[in-house]
Backbone as CSV, one residue per row, in Angstrom:
resi,resn,N_x,N_y,N_z,CA_x,CA_y,CA_z,C_x,C_y,C_z
1,UNK,0.439,-1.057,-0.344,-0.158,0.274,-0.036,0.443,1.257,0.061
2,UNK,1.807,1.306,1.140,2.497,2.075,0.567,3.050,2.606,-0.430
3,UNK,3.697,1.576,-1.590,4.109,1.853,-2.389,3.134,2.783,-3.772
4,UNK,1.762,2.412,-3.097,0.944,2.530,-4.422,0.529,4.542,-3.996
5,UNK,1.162,4.842,-2.128,0.760,5.723,-2.165,1.530,7.211,-2.572
6,UNK,3.466,6.219,-2.937,4.067,7.127,-3.489,3.982,7.545,-4.433
7,UNK,3.150,6.111,-5.514,3.495,6.560,-6.950,2.161,7.510,-6.843
8,UNK,1.019,8.163,-6.523,0.001,8.429,-6.185,0.468,10.329,-5.909
9,UNK,1.399,10.468,-5.036,1.887,11.726,-4.229,3.089,11.920,-6.590
10,UNK,3.627,10.733,-6.095,4.753,11.368,-7.549,3.534,11.844,-8.641
11,UNK,2.337,11.305,-9.503,2.170,11.421,-10.632,1.557,13.080,-10.401
12,UNK,0.664,12.865,-8.634,0.270,14.155,-8.038,1.392,15.412,-8.487
13,UNK,2.834,15.117,-7.987,4.105,16.151,-7.958,4.356,15.975,-9.660
14,UNK,4.182,15.353,-10.491,4.163,15.349,-11.828,3.433,16.190,-12.572
15,UNK,2.185,16.401,-12.553,0.942,16.426,-12.600,0.890,18.362,-11.636
16,UNK,1.702,18.766,-10.719,2.094,19.909,-10.620,2.963,20.664,-11.315
17,UNK,3.755,20.042,-11.727,5.236,20.570,-12.534,4.446,20.634,-13.718
18,UNK,4.425,20.039,-14.212,3.251,20.010,-16.058,2.670,21.651,-15.817
19,UNK,1.622,21.803,-14.961,1.041,23.063,-15.086,2.254,23.875,-14.741
20,UNK,3.046,23.875,-14.035,4.230,25.509,-13.542,4.826,25.170,-14.559
21,UNK,5.250,24.114,-14.954,6.346,24.232,-16.333,5.718,25.017,-17.543
22,UNK,4.032,24.525,-17.848,3.269,24.933,-19.142,3.155,26.640,-18.578
23,UNK,3.140,26.898,-17.481,3.006,28.122,-17.496,4.220,29.272,-17.911
24,UNK,5.003,29.205,-17.600,6.278,29.531,-17.337,6.786,28.857,-19.245
25,UNK,6.658,27.615,-19.400,6.920,27.737,-20.974,6.236,28.963,-21.983
26,UNK,5.077,29.321,-21.882,3.939,29.662,-22.226,4.522,31.462,-22.016
27,UNK,5.229,31.506,-21.279,5.907,33.130,-20.713,7.646,33.302,-21.914
28,UNK,7.579,32.454,-21.442,9.017,32.035,-22.760,8.820,32.165,-23.738
29,UNK,7.951,31.488,-24.295,8.097,31.531,-25.880,7.067,32.459,-26.458
30,UNK,6.350,33.377,-24.900,5.797,35.000,-25.822,6.864,36.187,-25.652
31,UNK,7.925,35.780,-25.299,8.944,36.871,-25.401,9.647,37.487,-26.823
32,UNK,9.444,36.351,-27.637,10.253,36.357,-28.354,11.690,36.346,-28.717
33,UNK,12.592,36.031,-27.769,13.776,35.964,-27.306,14.207,34.578,-28.071
34,UNK,15.222,34.613,-28.465,15.861,33.307,-29.074,15.703,32.196,-27.386
35,UNK,17.015,33.238,-26.628,16.829,32.341,-25.774,15.762,31.522,-24.703
36,UNK,14.701,32.948,-24.643,13.942,32.477,-24.300,12.420,31.748,-24.764
37,UNK,12.408,31.225,-25.834,11.527,30.632,-26.879,12.337,29.546,-26.803
38,UNK,13.830,28.519,-26.646,14.644,27.842,-26.203,14.163,27.223,-24.880
39,UNK,14.288,28.260,-23.576,13.915,27.586,-22.224,12.419,27.167,-22.370
40,UNK,11.287,28.262,-23.251,10.014,27.613,-23.420,9.928,26.598,-24.053
41,UNK,10.854,26.140,-25.300,10.453,24.604,-25.688,11.251,23.867,-24.767
42,UNK,12.056,24.187,-23.676,12.550,23.062,-23.270,11.646,22.403,-21.810
43,UNK,10.761,23.837,-21.658,10.472,23.317,-20.135,8.493,22.084,-21.318
44,UNK,8.130,22.543,-22.636,7.641,21.796,-22.826,8.077,20.309,-22.808
45,UNK,9.366,19.931,-23.319,9.843,18.783,-23.492,10.028,18.002,-22.348
46,UNK,10.470,18.922,-21.366,10.911,17.624,-20.108,10.037,17.415,-19.575
47,UNK,8.355,18.343,-19.364,7.822,17.504,-18.788,7.168,16.081,-19.851
48,UNK,6.968,16.181,-20.814,6.836,15.584,-21.858,7.723,13.779,-21.702
49,UNK,8.991,14.018,-21.711,9.909,12.908,-20.728,9.724,12.237,-19.835
50,UNK,9.087,13.311,-19.139,8.695,13.186,-17.410,7.563,11.600,-17.294
51,UNK,6.448,12.867,-18.411,5.822,11.561,-18.307,5.459,10.210,-18.907
52,UNK,6.627,10.414,-19.785,6.858,8.759,-20.371,7.558,7.941,-19.757
53,UNK,8.700,8.833,-18.727,9.343,7.900,-17.971,8.484,7.118,-16.776
54,UNK,7.456,8.028,-16.431,6.377,7.958,-14.885,4.952,6.636,-16.169
55,UNK,4.897,6.584,-16.687,3.770,5.863,-17.436,4.904,4.240,-18.357
56,UNK,6.022,4.726,-17.557,7.183,3.295,-18.489,7.339,2.698,-16.718
57,UNK,7.563,3.672,-15.580,7.556,2.697,-15.061,6.153,2.646,-13.954
58,UNK,5.440,2.928,-13.961,4.019,2.185,-13.768,3.315,0.889,-14.352
59,UNK,3.503,0.871,-16.024,3.554,-0.072,-16.577,4.507,-1.440,-16.034
60,UNK,5.781,-1.392,-15.968,6.303,-2.159,-15.027,6.117,-2.851,-14.095
61,UNK,5.414,-1.749,-12.793,4.914,-1.983,-11.568,3.861,-3.109,-12.137
62,UNK,2.522,-2.258,-12.666,1.863,-3.500,-13.297,1.399,-4.372,-13.548
63,UNK,2.586,-4.697,-14.358,3.176,-5.630,-15.010,3.753,-6.552,-13.614
64,UNK,4.596,-6.264,-13.327,5.375,-6.922,-12.224,4.209,-7.569,-10.565
65,UNK,3.614,-6.743,-10.684,2.292,-6.622,-9.731,1.718,-7.781,-9.718
66,UNK,1.132,-8.104,-11.308,0.289,-9.600,-11.894,1.325,-10.316,-11.792
67,UNK,2.503,-10.610,-11.928,3.151,-11.934,-12.245,3.271,-12.224,-10.499
68,UNK,3.777,-11.276,-9.678,3.595,-11.986,-8.602,2.573,-12.984,-7.581
69,UNK,1.108,-11.754,-8.517,-0.173,-12.622,-7.717,-0.352,-13.835,-8.282
70,UNK,-0.271,-13.776,-10.049,0.252,-15.177,-10.144,0.673,-16.341,-9.453
71,UNK,2.137,-15.395,-9.474,2.862,-16.479,-8.859,2.415,-17.128,-7.240
72,UNK,2.001,-16.128,-6.755,1.129,-16.613,-5.394,0.276,-17.250,-5.491
73,UNK,-0.695,-17.435,-6.455,-1.889,-17.777,-6.953,-1.455,-19.542,-6.612
74,UNK,-0.250,-19.523,-7.587,0.254,-21.218,-8.297,1.126,-22.134,-7.031
75,UNK,1.203,-20.604,-5.197,2.108,-21.482,-4.555,3.359,-21.302,-5.336
76,UNK,3.996,-20.631,-5.530,5.209,-20.918,-6.148,6.699,-19.405,-5.706
77,UNK,5.579,-18.582,-4.521,6.481,-17.717,-4.028,7.302,-18.215,-2.881
78,UNK,8.927,-17.852,-3.003,9.535,-17.919,-1.797,9.201,-18.239,-0.228
79,UNK,9.643,-19.296,-0.025,9.372,-19.443,1.567,10.504,-19.366,2.599
80,UNK,11.405,-18.375,2.219,12.964,-18.899,2.954,12.533,-17.925,4.361
81,UNK,12.719,-18.803,5.552,13.112,-18.079,6.624,14.202,-16.881,6.954
82,UNK,13.853,-16.348,6.638,14.732,-14.941,6.974,14.474,-13.817,7.879
83,UNK,15.526,-13.251,8.151,15.370,-12.189,9.314,14.694,-10.609,8.986
84,UNK,14.287,-10.167,9.408,13.485,-8.638,9.108,13.471,-7.778,10.435
85,UNK,14.616,-6.567,9.485,14.580,-5.683,10.603,12.973,-4.847,11.012
86,UNK,12.769,-3.824,12.599,11.543,-3.435,12.623,11.214,-2.906,11.488
87,UNK,12.222,-2.174,10.306,10.752,-1.440,9.430,10.765,-2.569,8.230
88,UNK,11.091,-3.536,8.600,10.492,-4.979,7.046,11.237,-5.368,6.694
89,UNK,12.293,-5.062,6.269,13.387,-4.789,5.477,14.177,-6.364,5.609
90,UNK,14.463,-6.647,4.237,14.819,-8.259,5.202,16.450,-7.797,5.422
91,UNK,16.833,-8.366,6.738,18.458,-8.615,6.699,19.207,-8.785,5.438
92,UNK,20.188,-8.221,4.951,20.891,-8.074,3.791,21.659,-9.516,3.999
93,UNK,22.750,-9.923,5.264,23.307,-11.017,5.534,22.258,-12.463,4.705
94,UNK,21.049,-12.252,5.255,19.908,-13.538,4.868,19.627,-13.378,3.607
95,UNK,19.131,-12.263,3.033,19.254,-12.194,1.572,20.223,-13.034,1.167
96,UNK,21.375,-12.450,0.708,22.323,-12.711,0.185,22.525,-14.519,0.491
97,UNK,22.163,-14.837,1.067,22.321,-15.943,1.727,21.668,-17.318,1.108
98,UNK,20.457,-16.577,0.871,19.656,-17.211,-0.210,19.538,-16.964,-1.618
99,UNK,19.775,-16.320,-1.994,20.513,-15.892,-3.071,20.841,-17.361,-4.413
100,UNK,22.130,-17.624,-4.299,22.744,-18.575,-4.958,21.198,-19.798,-5.089
101,UNK,20.506,-19.640,-4.240,19.647,-20.923,-5.021,18.506,-20.619,-5.709
102,UNK,18.573,-18.756,-5.416,17.729,-19.216,-7.004,18.169,-18.458,-8.209
103,UNK,19.653,-18.365,-8.234,20.195,-17.720,-9.401,20.630,-19.084,-10.101
104,UNK,20.848,-20.391,-9.048,20.893,-21.995,-9.493,19.686,-22.218,-10.480
105,UNK,18.290,-21.783,-9.540,17.271,-22.168,-10.686,16.723,-21.783,-12.077
106,UNK,17.742,-20.048,-11.999,17.756,-19.739,-13.136,18.689,-20.258,-13.956
107,UNK,20.084,-20.879,-13.595,20.388,-21.373,-14.508,20.318,-22.807,-15.412
108,UNK,19.472,-23.244,-14.206,18.766,-24.529,-15.058,17.618,-23.907,-15.836
109,UNK,16.996,-23.191,-15.733,15.498,-22.917,-16.650,15.898,-21.593,-17.029
110,UNK,16.407,-21.134,-17.989,16.826,-19.772,-18.537,15.159,-19.398,-19.219
111,UNK,14.345,-20.131,-19.305,13.526,-19.770,-20.004,12.523,-20.148,-19.195
112,UNK,12.176,-19.772,-17.926,11.282,-19.941,-16.632,11.030,-18.444,-15.722
113,UNK,9.726,-17.967,-16.400,9.618,-16.817,-15.980,9.632,-17.066,-14.135
114,UNK,8.882,-17.873,-13.836,8.836,-18.381,-11.954,10.232,-17.786,-11.934
115,UNK,11.148,-18.402,-12.519,12.828,-18.486,-11.168,13.210,-17.521,-11.677
116,UNK,12.844,-16.380,-12.750,13.656,-15.242,-12.865,13.072,-14.018,-12.115
117,UNK,11.550,-14.159,-12.033,10.482,-13.252,-10.990,11.093,-14.071,-9.878
118,UNK,11.664,-15.456,-8.933,11.731,-15.251,-7.791,13.745,-15.100,-7.659
119,UNK,13.950,-15.135,-8.632,15.461,-14.594,-8.670,15.044,-12.998,-8.410
120,UNK,14.439,-12.149,-8.730,14.110,-10.914,-8.760,13.994,-10.501,-7.175
121,UNK,12.890,-11.686,-6.712,12.964,-11.065,-5.216,14.249,-11.606,-4.279
122,UNK,15.092,-12.490,-4.922,16.281,-13.154,-4.025,16.862,-11.193,-4.327
123,UNK,17.143,-11.166,-5.433,18.094,-9.761,-5.574,17.990,-8.128,-4.548
124,UNK,16.013,-8.556,-4.578,15.927,-7.185,-3.823,15.954,-7.480,-2.792
125,UNK,15.700,-8.935,-1.901,15.875,-9.234,-0.347,17.465,-9.185,-0.461
126,UNK,18.884,-9.232,-1.293,19.956,-8.718,-1.128,20.283,-7.305,-1.404
127,UNK,19.216,-6.113,-1.957,19.307,-4.839,-1.786,20.040,-4.540,-2.816
128,UNK,20.034,-5.295,-3.889,20.723,-5.240,-5.365,19.052,-4.731,-5.684
129,UNK,18.947,-3.731,-5.917,17.651,-2.901,-6.644,17.647,-3.194,-8.000
130,UNK,18.955,-2.555,-8.943,18.713,-2.410,-10.599,18.688,-3.936,-10.757
131,UNK,19.639,-5.039,-10.368,19.449,-6.260,-10.641,18.082,-7.396,-10.329
132,UNK,17.025,-6.272,-9.454,16.313,-7.240,-9.015,14.969,-6.852,-10.215
133,UNK,15.447,-5.561,-10.520,14.530,-5.317,-11.727,14.848,-5.390,-13.280
134,UNK,16.143,-5.751,-12.973,16.649,-6.709,-14.564,15.852,-7.894,-14.364
135,UNK,16.103,-8.399,-13.236,15.423,-10.032,-13.109,13.794,-9.875,-13.692
136,UNK,13.357,-9.176,-12.799,11.419,-9.241,-12.678,11.173,-8.497,-14.489
137,UNK,12.121,-7.653,-15.098,12.053,-7.188,-16.380,12.035,-8.589,-17.560
138,UNK,13.226,-9.959,-17.039,13.546,-10.918,-18.089,12.085,-11.567,-17.626
139,UNK,11.334,-11.588,-16.063,10.454,-12.226,-16.043,9.033,-11.874,-16.845
140,UNK,9.089,-11.035,-16.827,7.951,-10.189,-17.823,7.849,-11.021,-18.824
141,UNK,9.413,-10.579,-20.133,9.394,-11.405,-21.236,8.968,-12.568,-21.195
142,UNK,9.529,-13.594,-20.336,9.491,-14.433,-20.171,7.718,-15.273,-20.293
143,UNK,7.157,-14.209,-19.514,5.750,-14.794,-18.833,4.872,-15.008,-20.267
144,UNK,4.157,-15.891,-20.587,3.078,-16.265,-21.448,1.928,-15.057,-21.256
145,UNK,1.574,-14.449,-22.109,0.281,-13.208,-22.310,-0.728,-14.286,-21.796
146,UNK,-1.633,-13.260,-20.750,-2.978,-14.053,-20.636,-3.569,-12.887,-19.652
């Protein structure tokens, strides 16, 4: 739920940014000065890039969540016993301890989306967000469309 609230806050901040930047862009464009026009164009292009990036991340989250729910419904979610800090985060040492098992599963079955998803969870538990996202993306690519 915290993630959804964070996404909603980011989306609201982006909308506010677009409104403010749009007003400034119009003001810069109306100056007729080449530097002002260039700044106005930049203020139009940057929000477009921001909307694209946010949309891409939201779509990733939706697809990853869908696969996570599917994995859970199939009873395939890892149930390793790991220590958790008071904030709810997996202790890094425990996350790293279970990681080799899931890496081996991917090496055995590189076309199995479930193995890639579990590897992504293990990377996340070990604190390696970049590799976790890469593994989840691989899982999304390999999962059958349904």
